[in-house]
N, C-alpha and C positions, 0 to 999 in steps of 0.2 A: 515490575515496571518502568518505566524511568519516560519524563514528562524534558521534554526539551524545547527551550530558544534560547535566549538568551541566558537563564536562569534554571537548572536543572529545579525541578521540583521531587517529590517522591509521591511519587504514585500511588505504591504496595496502600499506600493511605489512604487515597482520595477515590470517595466512590464516583461512577458517571454524575452525578447530579456537582458534587462537588467540584468533582476536573470540568464537565461544561461552564461554573459556574471562575473558575480560576482563566479561561481558556478566555472565555467573553473579558477581562478584565487584561488579558497579555494582549487580544485583539479587541477592539473596540468598536473598528468598523466591520470584521465578522459575523456570520450567525456560527454560534461551533453546536455540529449538527451529529449526533450519535452513527456511527458504525457498527451493524448487527453483525457482516457476515464480508465474507472473501469473493468476488467473484473473478475467478481469470479464463483467456481460450489457455487451450490444451496443453499445447507446447510450452507455455512459461508455467505451468502447475509442473510440468512436467523437471524443467531447470531447479525446483523445487525441493523433493523428489532424488535429485541427483546432487543437491547439496551445492545449485550453483548460482542460487539465488534464494537471501535471507531478506528482502524489503520487500515492499511494494508502494510505489509513490500513487497518493491521489491524490484529483483536482473536485473541486468544487468553486463554483463561482459565489467568492462571495461571500466561501461562508472556509471555515476550516472543520477537521474532524478530529472524533474519540472513539480508544473502544469500548463500546457497550459489557463487553467482562476483560480478562486478559484473556481466553481462549479462544479463540469465534474458528466459526465451521469457514470451508475451502472450496467455494466449488468452481464447476470445471463445464464452459460450455466449448463449442468447436470452435466459436468464431462470436466477435462480440456484437456480428450486425444480427447472428444469428436470431430467428422469438423463439427460438428450443424453450425450456425452464433448463434452467442450469440444475446438476449432476453436484450430488455433497462429494468429499472423494476426501476428506476424512479434515480435519482441524489443524489450530499454528499457534503458536501463545506468544503474544504479545510482549513484547522484550524493551520496547521503547519504544516512544513516538518523539517522532524531531517535526520541527515546521521551516520549511528553507521557503525562499523565494525560487522561481524557476533559475535567478541570476544566478544561485547560494548554493544549486547547485554543481556538485565537483565530481572526479574519476572514480574517490572510492566508491560515493553513491549511485554511479552508472554499475560497477563495480560486482556491490551487495543488487543490486535491481537487477543483476542476469544482460548486460550492455557488456558491451568491446569499451563503446565509449562514452564518456558526455554527452558527445556529437552525436550516437548515439540515443544515446534514453533521451534528449531533449526530440532529437528526429519524430521515436515514435511517442513521447507525448503529445507534441502536436498535433500529428498524428491521430492521435488516438479523443481529446477534448479537442482539438479544433483550435478555437480561437482565444490563445494560454498565452499572453504576458509576461518581461522577466521581473518586475515586480508582482507576480499572482505567489499566492503564496499553499503551500504545497501541505499538504501527509504524507509527510513518514516512517512506516510502520515498521520495526525488526521484529524479525519474527522468529521461530525458531517451529517447525514440526511435530505437533503433536502423538503423531503416527504415520513410523519413517514405512509403512506396506505403500509400496506404488500400486497406485488401480489400476488389472490389467487394463483395462480404455483409456488410459491413456499412453500415446505409439510414443515414440523416439521424438526428443529434439531437434528441433531444424531451425534455420532459418523464425526470428519468428517477429511479432508484430507486439502492439504497446499494455502494457495489461489494462484490465478491463475496469 
């Protein structure tokens, strides 16, 4: 797993506590928050199973995120506003984590996240996260699917809303 900001770091040799310390130095004004799982709406999860999504961009106001392990469980919900508990549908292997501001996102980031353009990605992030500014730091997790089985509960992808 690779860590990227200005200088790449060999994340394979860093445990969660060392990574948290590194992020605290890299981003002294932001908290370093451990991510233990990914939760997505069903149509975004379907994009992973159809190999059209290989990253997810997460935003936590005043924080950057780092993975608790190299492999994290993947959960699905019907809609990010639903109160129903998420269902585990597999796992993803984290290959890299990058940290970018909203303004630094590009077309490649959009395509890896399953969007047609940077504008579509930014619109989706703003709809999902609300008040997000161009200088806010985002955590970009690049991954591969650990289990390629597509759960029967996932419907075919249609127009999708932002990642949860």
